[in-house]
ZAGU-502797 format. One record per residue: residue number from 1; z, x, y of N, C-alpha, C, O in turn; residue in one letter. Coordinates in steps of 0.2 Angstrom, whole numbers. Atoms other than C-alpha are relative to their C-alpha. Layout:
residues N
<seq NUM | npz Z | npx X | npy Y | capz Z | capx X | capy Y | cpz Z | cpx X | cpy Y | opz Z | opx X | opy Y | type a> .
...
***
This chain:
residues 123
<seq 1 | npz 1 | npx 5 | npy -6 | capz -1 | capx -1 | capy -1 | cpz 0 | cpx 5 | cpy 7 | opz 5 | opx 10 | opy 7 | type m> .
<seq 2 | npz -1 | npx -4 | npy -5 | capz -5 | capx 7 | capy 16 | cpz 6 | cpx -2 | cpy 5 | opz 10 | opx -6 | opy 3 | type f> .
<seq 3 | npz -5 | npx 0 | npy -4 | capz 7 | capx 9 | capy 31 | cpz -3 | cpx -6 | cpy 7 | opz -7 | opx -5 | opy 11 | type f> .
<seq 4 | npz 0 | npx 4 | npy -4 | capz 8 | capx -7 | capy 41 | cpz -7 | cpx -3 | cpy -3 | opz -11 | opx -3 | opy 2 | type y> .
<seq 5 | npz 3 | npx 2 | npy 4 | capz -5 | capx -15 | capy 28 | cpz 0 | cpx -8 | cpy 3 | opz -4 | opx -10 | opy 6 | type e> .
<seq 6 | npz -1 | npx 7 | npy 0 | capz 2 | capx -34 | capy 28 | cpz -1 | cpx 0 | cpy 8 | opz -7 | opx -3 | opy 10 | type e> .
<seq 7 | npz 1 | npx 2 | npy -8 | capz 3 | capx -35 | capy 48 | cpz -7 | cpx 0 | cpy 1 | opz -10 | opx -5 | opy 3 | type e> .
<seq 8 | npz 7 | npx -1 | npy -2 | capz -14 | capx -29 | capy 49 | cpz -7 | cpx -6 | cpy -4 | opz -12 | opx -8 | opy -2 | type l> .
<seq 9 | npz 5 | npx 7 | npy 3 | capz -21 | capx -43 | capy 38 | cpz 2 | cpx -6 | cpy 0 | opz -2 | opx -10 | opy -2 | type y> .
<seq 10 | npz -2 | npx 7 | npy 0 | capz -10 | capx -58 | capy 40 | cpz -1 | cpx 0 | cpy 11 | opz 2 | opx -4 | opy 14 | type s> .
<seq 11 | npz 2 | npx 0 | npy -7 | capz -16 | capx -54 | capy 60 | cpz 8 | cpx 2 | cpy 3 | opz 7 | opx 2 | opy 9 | type l> .
<seq 12 | npz -7 | npx 0 | npy -3 | capz 5 | capx -51 | capy 64 | cpz 0 | cpx 9 | cpy 5 | opz 3 | opx 14 | opy 4 | type k> .
<seq 13 | npz 1 | npx -6 | npy -5 | capz -1 | capx -39 | capy 77 | cpz 6 | cpx 2 | cpy 5 | opz 9 | opx -4 | opy 6 | type v> .
<seq 14 | npz -7 | npx -3 | npy -5 | capz 14 | capx -31 | capy 90 | cpz -7 | cpx -4 | cpy 7 | opz -13 | opx -3 | opy 7 | type p> .
<seq 15 | npz 4 | npx -1 | npy -4 | capz 8 | capx -38 | capy 108 | cpz -2 | cpx 6 | cpy 4 | opz -8 | opx 6 | opy 6 | type l> .
<seq 16 | npz 2 | npx -7 | npy -2 | capz 9 | capx -20 | capy 114 | cpz -6 | cpx 4 | cpy -4 | opz -7 | opx 9 | opy -2 | type y> .
<seq 17 | npz 2 | npx -6 | npy 2 | capz -2 | capx -13 | capy 103 | cpz -8 | cpx -6 | cpy 2 | opz -13 | opx -4 | opy 4 | type a> .
<seq 18 | npz 6 | npx 2 | npy -3 | capz -15 | capx -27 | capy 107 | cpz -3 | cpx 0 | cpy 8 | opz -9 | opx -1 | opy 10 | type l> .
<seq 19 | npz 3 | npx 1 | npy -7 | capz -14 | capx -24 | capy 126 | cpz -3 | cpx 9 | cpy -1 | opz -7 | opx 11 | opy 3 | type i> .
<seq 20 | npz 3 | npx -6 | npy 0 | capz -17 | capx -6 | capy 122 | cpz -7 | cpx -1 | cpy -3 | opz -11 | opx 1 | opy 0 | type l> .
<seq 21 | npz 8 | npx -1 | npy 2 | capz -32 | capx -9 | capy 112 | cpz -4 | cpx -2 | cpy 5 | opz -9 | opx 1 | opy 7 | type l> .
<seq 22 | npz 7 | npx 2 | npy -7 | capz -40 | capx -19 | capy 126 | cpz 1 | cpx 3 | cpy 6 | opz -4 | opx 1 | opy 9 | type i> .
<seq 23 | npz 1 | npx -4 | npy -5 | capz -35 | capx -7 | capy 140 | cpz -5 | cpx 6 | cpy -3 | opz -10 | opx 8 | opy 0 | type v> .
<seq 24 | npz 4 | npx -5 | npy 1 | capz -41 | capx 7 | capy 129 | cpz -11 | cpx -2 | cpy -1 | opz -16 | opx 1 | opy 2 | type t> .
<seq 25 | npz 7 | npx 2 | npy -2 | capz -59 | capx -3 | capy 126 | cpz -1 | cpx 0 | cpy 6 | opz -6 | opx 3 | opy 7 | type l> .
<seq 26 | npz 3 | npx 1 | npy -9 | capz -61 | capx -7 | capy 146 | cpz -1 | cpx 8 | cpy 0 | opz -7 | opx 10 | opy 2 | type v> .
<seq 27 | npz 4 | npx -6 | npy -4 | capz -59 | capx 13 | capy 148 | cpz -6 | cpx 2 | cpy -4 | opz -11 | opx 4 | opy 0 | type i> .
<seq 28 | npz 5 | npx -1 | npy 2 | capz -70 | capx 17 | capy 136 | cpz -6 | cpx -5 | cpy 1 | opz -11 | opx -1 | opy 2 | type i> .
<seq 29 | npz 6 | npx 2 | npy -3 | capz -84 | capx 4 | capy 141 | cpz -1 | cpx 3 | cpy 8 | opz -7 | opx 6 | opy 9 | type i> .
<seq 30 | npz -1 | npx -3 | npy -5 | capz -80 | capx 9 | capy 158 | cpz -5 | cpx 8 | cpy 0 | opz -10 | opx 10 | opy 2 | type g> .
<seq 31 | npz 3 | npx -8 | npy 0 | capz -85 | capx 27 | capy 155 | cpz -7 | cpx 1 | cpy -1 | opz -11 | opx 3 | opy 3 | type l> .
<seq 32 | npz 7 | npx 0 | npy 2 | capz -100 | capx 24 | capy 145 | cpz -4 | cpx -3 | cpy 5 | opz -9 | opx -1 | opy 6 | type y> .
<seq 33 | npz 4 | npx 4 | npy -5 | capz -105 | capx 11 | capy 159 | cpz -3 | cpx 7 | cpy 6 | opz -8 | opx 8 | opy 9 | type i> .
<seq 34 | npz 2 | npx -4 | npy -5 | capz -102 | capx 27 | capy 172 | cpz -6 | cpx 6 | cpy -3 | opz -11 | opx 8 | opy 0 | type c> .
<seq 35 | npz 5 | npx -3 | npy 2 | capz -111 | capx 37 | capy 161 | cpz -7 | cpx 1 | cpy 0 | opz -10 | opx 5 | opy 3 | type l> .
<seq 36 | npz 7 | npx 1 | npy -1 | capz -126 | capx 30 | capy 159 | cpz -3 | cpx -2 | cpy 6 | opz -8 | opx -4 | opy 7 | type q> .
<seq 37 | npz 5 | npx 3 | npy -7 | capz -129 | capx 26 | capy 177 | cpz -2 | cpx 10 | cpy 4 | opz -6 | opx 11 | opy 9 | type r> .
<seq 38 | npz -2 | npx -7 | npy 0 | capz -127 | capx 46 | capy 178 | cpz -8 | cpx 0 | cpy 2 | opz -11 | opx -5 | opy 0 | type q> .
<seq 39 | npz 8 | npx -2 | npy -1 | capz -147 | capx 54 | capy 185 | cpz 0 | cpx 6 | cpy -9 | opz 5 | opx 9 | opy -10 | type p> .
<seq 40 | npz 1 | npx -3 | npy 3 | capz -155 | capx 61 | capy 170 | cpz -5 | cpx 6 | cpy -2 | opz -10 | opx 3 | opy 1 | type k> .
<seq 41 | npz 3 | npx -4 | npy -1 | capz -164 | capx 76 | capy 167 | cpz -4 | cpx -1 | cpy -7 | opz -1 | opx -2 | opy -12 | type i> .
<seq 42 | npz 2 | npx -1 | npy 6 | capz -178 | capx 76 | capy 153 | cpz 1 | cpx 4 | cpy -2 | opz 1 | opx 9 | opy 1 | type t> .
<seq 43 | npz 0 | npx -7 | npy 5 | capz -175 | capx 85 | capy 138 | cpz -6 | cpx 1 | cpy -1 | opz -11 | opx -3 | opy -2 | type p> .
<seq 44 | npz 5 | npx -4 | npy 4 | capz -188 | capx 98 | capy 133 | cpz 3 | cpx 3 | cpy -8 | opz -1 | opx 7 | opy -11 | type t> .
<seq 45 | npz -1 | npx -3 | npy 7 | capz -181 | capx 103 | capy 117 | cpz -5 | cpx -6 | cpy -7 | opz -7 | opx -11 | opy -8 | type a> .
<seq 46 | npz 4 | npx 3 | npy 5 | capz -189 | capx 101 | capy 100 | cpz 3 | cpx -6 | cpy -4 | opz -1 | opx -11 | opy -7 | type s> .
<seq 47 | npz -2 | npx 4 | npy 6 | capz -177 | capx 91 | capy 91 | cpz 4 | cpx -5 | cpy 6 | opz 6 | opx -2 | opy 11 | type f> .
<seq 48 | npz -4 | npx 5 | npy -2 | capz -167 | capx 74 | capy 97 | cpz 5 | cpx -4 | cpy -5 | opz 2 | opx -5 | opy -10 | type k> .
<seq 49 | npz -4 | npx 2 | npy 4 | capz -152 | capx 67 | capy 90 | cpz -1 | cpx -6 | cpy 1 | opz 1 | opx -9 | opy 6 | type v> .
<seq 50 | npz 3 | npx 7 | npy 0 | capz -158 | capx 49 | capy 84 | cpz 9 | cpx -3 | cpy 3 | opz 14 | opx -1 | opy 3 | type p> .
<seq 51 | npz -6 | npx 5 | npy -3 | capz -145 | capx 34 | capy 92 | cpz 5 | cpx 4 | cpy 3 | opz 11 | opx 2 | opy 3 | type f> .
<seq 52 | npz -8 | npx -4 | npy -4 | capz -135 | capx 46 | capy 103 | cpz 5 | cpx -4 | cpy 4 | opz 11 | opx -3 | opy 5 | type v> .
<seq 53 | npz -9 | npx 4 | npy -3 | capz -124 | capx 34 | capy 112 | cpz 3 | cpx -5 | cpy -4 | opz 9 | opx -8 | opy -3 | type p> .
<seq 54 | npz -4 | npx 9 | npy 3 | capz -122 | capx 19 | capy 99 | cpz 4 | cpx 6 | cpy -8 | opz 9 | opx 5 | opy -10 | type l> .
<seq 55 | npz -3 | npx -5 | npy 6 | capz -119 | capx 34 | capy 84 | cpz 7 | cpx 3 | cpy 1 | opz 10 | opx 4 | opy -4 | type l> .
<seq 56 | npz -7 | npx -4 | npy -1 | capz -104 | capx 43 | capy 92 | cpz 6 | cpx -4 | cpy 1 | opz 12 | opx -3 | opy 0 | type p> .
<seq 57 | npz -5 | npx 7 | npy -1 | capz -97 | capx 26 | capy 97 | cpz 2 | cpx -1 | cpy -6 | opz 7 | opx 0 | opy -7 | type l> .
<seq 58 | npz -2 | npx 2 | npy 7 | capz -97 | capx 21 | capy 79 | cpz 2 | cpx 5 | cpy -3 | opz 6 | opx 4 | opy -8 | type l> .
<seq 59 | npz -4 | npx -4 | npy 3 | capz -91 | capx 36 | capy 73 | cpz 7 | cpx 1 | cpy -1 | opz 10 | opx 3 | opy -6 | type s> .
<seq 60 | npz -6 | npx 2 | npy -5 | capz -76 | capx 35 | capy 85 | cpz 3 | cpx -5 | cpy -3 | opz 8 | opx -4 | opy -7 | type v> .
<seq 61 | npz -4 | npx 5 | npy 4 | capz -72 | capx 18 | capy 79 | cpz -1 | cpx 1 | cpy -10 | opz 3 | opx -2 | opy -13 | type f> .
<seq 62 | npz -2 | npx -1 | npy 7 | capz -74 | capx 22 | capy 59 | cpz 5 | cpx 4 | cpy 0 | opz 11 | opx 2 | opy -1 | type s> .
<seq 63 | npz -5 | npx -6 | npy 1 | capz -63 | capx 38 | capy 59 | cpz 5 | cpx -3 | cpy 4 | opz 11 | opx -2 | opy 1 | type n> .
<seq 64 | npz -5 | npx 2 | npy -2 | capz -51 | capx 29 | capy 71 | cpz 4 | cpx -5 | cpy -6 | opz 9 | opx -3 | opy -9 | type t> .
<seq 65 | npz -2 | npx 3 | npy 6 | capz -50 | capx 14 | capy 56 | cpz 2 | cpx 3 | cpy -5 | opz 5 | opx 0 | opy -9 | type y> .
<seq 66 | npz -2 | npx -2 | npy 5 | capz -48 | capx 27 | capy 44 | cpz 6 | cpx 5 | cpy 1 | opz 9 | opx 9 | opy -4 | type l> .
<seq 67 | npz -6 | npx -4 | npy -3 | capz -34 | capx 36 | capy 54 | cpz 5 | cpx -5 | cpy 0 | opz 10 | opx -4 | opy -2 | type m> .
<seq 68 | npz -4 | npx 5 | npy 1 | capz -27 | capx 20 | capy 55 | cpz 6 | cpx -2 | cpy -5 | opz 12 | opx -4 | opy -5 | type v> .
<seq 69 | npz -5 | npx 2 | npy 4 | capz -23 | capx 18 | capy 39 | cpz 3 | cpx 6 | cpy -4 | opz 5 | opx 4 | opy -9 | type h> .
<seq 70 | npz -5 | npx -3 | npy 2 | capz -14 | capx 35 | capy 35 | cpz 4 | cpx 0 | cpy 0 | opz 7 | opx -4 | opy 4 | type l> .
<seq 71 | npz -8 | npx 0 | npy 2 | capz 2 | capx 36 | capy 29 | cpz 4 | cpx 5 | cpy 4 | opz 2 | opx 10 | opy 3 | type e> .
<seq 72 | npz -3 | npx -3 | npy -4 | capz 16 | capx 42 | capy 41 | cpz 2 | cpx 6 | cpy -1 | opz 2 | opx 10 | opy 4 | type e> .
<seq 73 | npz -1 | npx -9 | npy 3 | capz 20 | capx 59 | capy 31 | cpz -6 | cpx 3 | cpy 0 | opz -6 | opx 9 | opy 0 | type f> .
<seq 74 | npz 7 | npx -6 | npy -1 | capz 1 | capx 64 | capy 33 | cpz 0 | cpx 0 | cpy 7 | opz -3 | opx 4 | opy 11 | type t> .
<seq 75 | npz -1 | npx -3 | npy -10 | capz 4 | capx 62 | capy 52 | cpz 4 | cpx 7 | cpy 0 | opz 3 | opx 12 | opy 3 | type w> .
<seq 76 | npz -6 | npx -5 | npy -3 | capz 20 | capx 72 | capy 51 | cpz -3 | cpx 7 | cpy -2 | opz -3 | opx 12 | opy 2 | type i> .
<seq 77 | npz 2 | npx -7 | npy -1 | capz 12 | capx 87 | capy 43 | cpz -7 | cpx 1 | cpy 0 | opz -10 | opx 6 | opy -2 | type r> .
<seq 78 | npz 7 | npx -3 | npy -3 | capz -4 | capx 86 | capy 50 | cpz 3 | cpx 3 | cpy 9 | opz -1 | opx 7 | opy 12 | type f> .
<seq 79 | npz -2 | npx -4 | npy -6 | capz 7 | capx 90 | capy 68 | cpz 4 | cpx 5 | cpy 0 | opz 7 | opx 7 | opy 5 | type f> .
<seq 80 | npz -4 | npx -5 | npy 0 | capz 17 | capx 100 | capy 60 | cpz -8 | cpx 8 | cpy -1 | opz -8 | opx 14 | opy 1 | type v> .
<seq 81 | npz 5 | npx -5 | npy 2 | capz 1 | capx 111 | capy 55 | cpz -5 | cpx 0 | cpy 7 | opz -9 | opx 4 | opy 7 | type w> .
<seq 82 | npz 3 | npx 1 | npy -8 | capz -6 | capx 107 | capy 74 | cpz 6 | cpx 5 | cpy 4 | opz 4 | opx 11 | opy 6 | type m> .
<seq 83 | npz -5 | npx -5 | npy -2 | capz 10 | capx 116 | capy 81 | cpz -2 | cpx 8 | cpy -3 | opz -2 | opx 13 | opy 0 | type v> .
<seq 84 | npz 0 | npx -8 | npy 1 | capz 8 | capx 132 | capy 69 | cpz -7 | cpx 1 | cpy 1 | opz -7 | opx 6 | opy 4 | type i> .
<seq 85 | npz 7 | npx -3 | npy -4 | capz -10 | capx 133 | capy 73 | cpz -1 | cpx 2 | cpy 7 | opz -4 | opx 7 | opy 10 | type g> .
<seq 86 | npz -1 | npx -4 | npy -10 | capz -7 | capx 134 | capy 93 | cpz 2 | cpx 4 | cpy 0 | opz 1 | opx 9 | opy 3 | type f> .
<seq 87 | npz -4 | npx -6 | npy -1 | capz 6 | capx 144 | capy 90 | cpz -2 | cpx 6 | cpy -1 | opz -1 | opx 11 | opy 2 | type a> .
<seq 88 | npz 4 | npx -6 | npy 1 | capz -5 | capx 155 | capy 81 | cpz -7 | cpx 3 | cpy 7 | opz -9 | opx 8 | opy 10 | type i> .
<seq 89 | npz 6 | npx -1 | npy -5 | capz -20 | capx 153 | capy 93 | cpz 3 | cpx 3 | cpy 9 | opz 0 | opx 7 | opy 13 | type y> .
<seq 90 | npz -2 | npx -2 | npy -7 | capz -10 | capx 155 | capy 110 | cpz 2 | cpx 5 | cpy -1 | opz 0 | opx 9 | opy 4 | type f> .
<seq 91 | npz -3 | npx -6 | npy 0 | capz 0 | capx 171 | capy 104 | cpz -4 | cpx 5 | cpy -2 | opz -2 | opx 11 | opy -2 | type s> .
<seq 92 | npz 6 | npx -4 | npy 0 | capz -16 | capx 179 | capy 99 | cpz -4 | cpx -1 | cpy 6 | opz -8 | opx 4 | opy 7 | type y> .
<seq 93 | npz 4 | npx 1 | npy -6 | capz -24 | capx 173 | capy 115 | cpz 3 | cpx 4 | cpy 8 | opz 0 | opx 7 | opy 12 | type g> .
<seq 94 | npz -4 | npx -4 | npy -4 | capz -9 | capx 181 | capy 126 | cpz -1 | cpx 9 | cpy -1 | opz -2 | opx 14 | opy 3 | type i> .
<seq 95 | npz 0 | npx -7 | npy 1 | capz -10 | capx 197 | capy 118 | cpz -8 | cpx 5 | cpy 1 | opz -9 | opx 11 | opy 3 | type v> .
<seq 96 | npz 7 | npx -1 | npy 1 | capz -29 | capx 199 | capy 117 | cpz -4 | cpx -3 | cpy 7 | opz -10 | opx 0 | opy 9 | type k> .
<seq 97 | npz 2 | npx -2 | npy -7 | capz -32 | capx 194 | capy 135 | cpz -1 | cpx 2 | cpy 5 | opz 3 | opx 4 | opy 8 | type s> .
<seq 98 | npz 3 | npx -5 | npy -7 | capz -42 | capx 201 | capy 149 | cpz 0 | cpx -3 | cpy 6 | opz -1 | opx -1 | opy 12 | type v> .
<seq 99 | npz 0 | npx 3 | npy -7 | capz -43 | capx 188 | capy 161 | cpz 3 | cpx 2 | cpy 7 | opz 1 | opx 3 | opy 13 | type g> .
<seq 100 | npz -4 | npx -4 | npy -8 | capz -30 | capx 193 | capy 173 | cpz 1 | cpx 6 | cpy 2 | opz 4 | opx 8 | opy 7 | type y> .
<seq 101 | npz 0 | npx -7 | npy -3 | capz -35 | capx 211 | capy 174 | cpz -6 | cpx 1 | cpy 3 | opz -11 | opx -1 | opy 2 | type l> .
<seq 102 | npz 6 | npx 0 | npy -4 | capz -44 | capx 218 | capy 188 | cpz -6 | cpx 5 | cpy -3 | opz -6 | opx 8 | opy -8 | type t> .
<seq 103 | npz 7 | npx -3 | npy 3 | capz -63 | capx 225 | capy 187 | cpz 4 | cpx 8 | cpy -3 | opz 4 | opx 10 | opy -8 | type t> .
<seq 104 | npz -4 | npx -9 | npy 2 | capz -51 | capx 244 | capy 187 | cpz 1 | cpx 1 | cpy -5 | opz 0 | opx 6 | opy -8 | type e> .
<seq 105 | npz -2 | npx -1 | npy 7 | capz -43 | capx 241 | capy 174 | cpz -3 | cpx -3 | cpy -7 | opz -1 | opx -2 | opy -12 | type e> .
<seq 106 | npz 2 | npx 0 | npy 4 | capz -53 | capx 233 | capy 165 | cpz -7 | cpx 6 | cpy -2 | opz -10 | opx 6 | opy -8 | type r> .
<seq 107 | npz 4 | npx -6 | npy 3 | capz -66 | capx 249 | capy 164 | cpz 4 | cpx 4 | cpy 0 | opz 0 | opx 9 | opy -1 | type n> .
<seq 108 | npz -2 | npx -4 | npy 2 | capz -53 | capx 259 | capy 162 | cpz 2 | cpx -1 | cpy -6 | opz 2 | opx 4 | opy -9 | type r> .
<seq 109 | npz -1 | npx 0 | npy 6 | capz -48 | capx 252 | capy 146 | cpz -9 | cpx -3 | cpy -3 | opz -9 | opx -8 | opy -7 | type l> .
<seq 110 | npz 7 | npx 0 | npy 3 | capz -69 | capx 250 | capy 141 | cpz -1 | cpx -6 | cpy -1 | opz -7 | opx -7 | opy -4 | type s> .
<seq 111 | npz 3 | npx 7 | npy 3 | capz -69 | capx 232 | capy 139 | cpz -6 | cpx -2 | cpy 4 | opz -10 | opx -5 | opy 1 | type l> .
<seq 112 | npz 8 | npx 4 | npy -4 | capz -84 | capx 229 | capy 153 | cpz -5 | cpx 5 | cpy 1 | opz -11 | opx 4 | opy 5 | type d> .
<seq 113 | npz 4 | npx -6 | npy -2 | capz -92 | capx 246 | capy 154 | cpz -2 | cpx 4 | cpy -5 | opz 3 | opx 4 | opy -10 | type s> .
<seq 114 | npz -1 | npx -5 | npy 6 | capz -99 | capx 258 | capy 142 | cpz 2 | cpx 7 | cpy 3 | opz 3 | opx 9 | opy 9 | type p> .
<seq 115 | npz -6 | npx -5 | npy -2 | capz -91 | capx 274 | capy 141 | cpz -1 | cpx 5 | cpy 5 | opz 4 | opx 7 | opy 8 | type a> .
<seq 116 | npz 5 | npx -3 | npy -1 | capz -103 | capx 284 | capy 150 | cpz 3 | cpx -2 | cpy 10 | opz 3 | opx 3 | opy 14 | type e> .
<seq 117 | npz 0 | npx 1 | npy -7 | capz -98 | capx 275 | capy 169 | cpz 10 | cpx 2 | cpy -1 | opz 12 | opx 3 | opy 4 | type e> .
<seq 118 | npz -7 | npx 2 | npy 1 | capz -78 | capx 275 | capy 163 | cpz 2 | cpx 8 | cpy -1 | opz 8 | opx 8 | opy -1 | type i> .
<seq 119 | npz 1 | npx -8 | npy 1 | capz -78 | capx 295 | capy 161 | cpz -3 | cpx 5 | cpy 6 | opz -9 | opx 5 | opy 7 | type l> .
<seq 120 | npz 3 | npx 0 | npy -5 | capz -78 | capx 304 | capy 176 | cpz -4 | cpx 7 | cpy -2 | opz -3 | opx 12 | opy -6 | type p> .
<seq 121 | npz 4 | npx -7 | npy 4 | capz -94 | capx 318 | capy 175 | cpz 2 | cpx 7 | cpy 5 | opz 3 | opx 10 | opy 10 | type e> .
<seq 122 | npz 0 | npx -9 | npy -3 | capz -93 | capx 336 | capy 176 | cpz -1 | cpx 3 | cpy 3 | opz -5 | opx 0 | opy 6 | type e> .
<seq 123 | npz 4 | npx -1 | npy -4 | capz -96 | capx 347 | capy 187 | cpz -5 | cpx 6 | cpy -4 | opz -10 | opx 8 | opy -1 | type d> .
***
């Protein structure tokens, strides 16, 4: 038996869930309309993905439907693994980051320029 399956099939959905669903749908539809009103550049690519506005929208709804039926323990495992993954990602990024270095420091560390520019020329 899935989480809240009886409530879902008997349509005993709490009011806050319906309001949240309606607000989310209004936001999605509003964003879709705004994106459709933007000027478009004619694509020159040799391949075009079929059904671009419809297929991603259906994918989002079908994946959301599948996610709703996951058990509570599955979500706990998911969030634990996400926390572990973010910790690894950001700890690696902090150690390896060079975005805060000045150009001179980057040149000294030979991150942006070849060795000939870093070493002083001999007389």
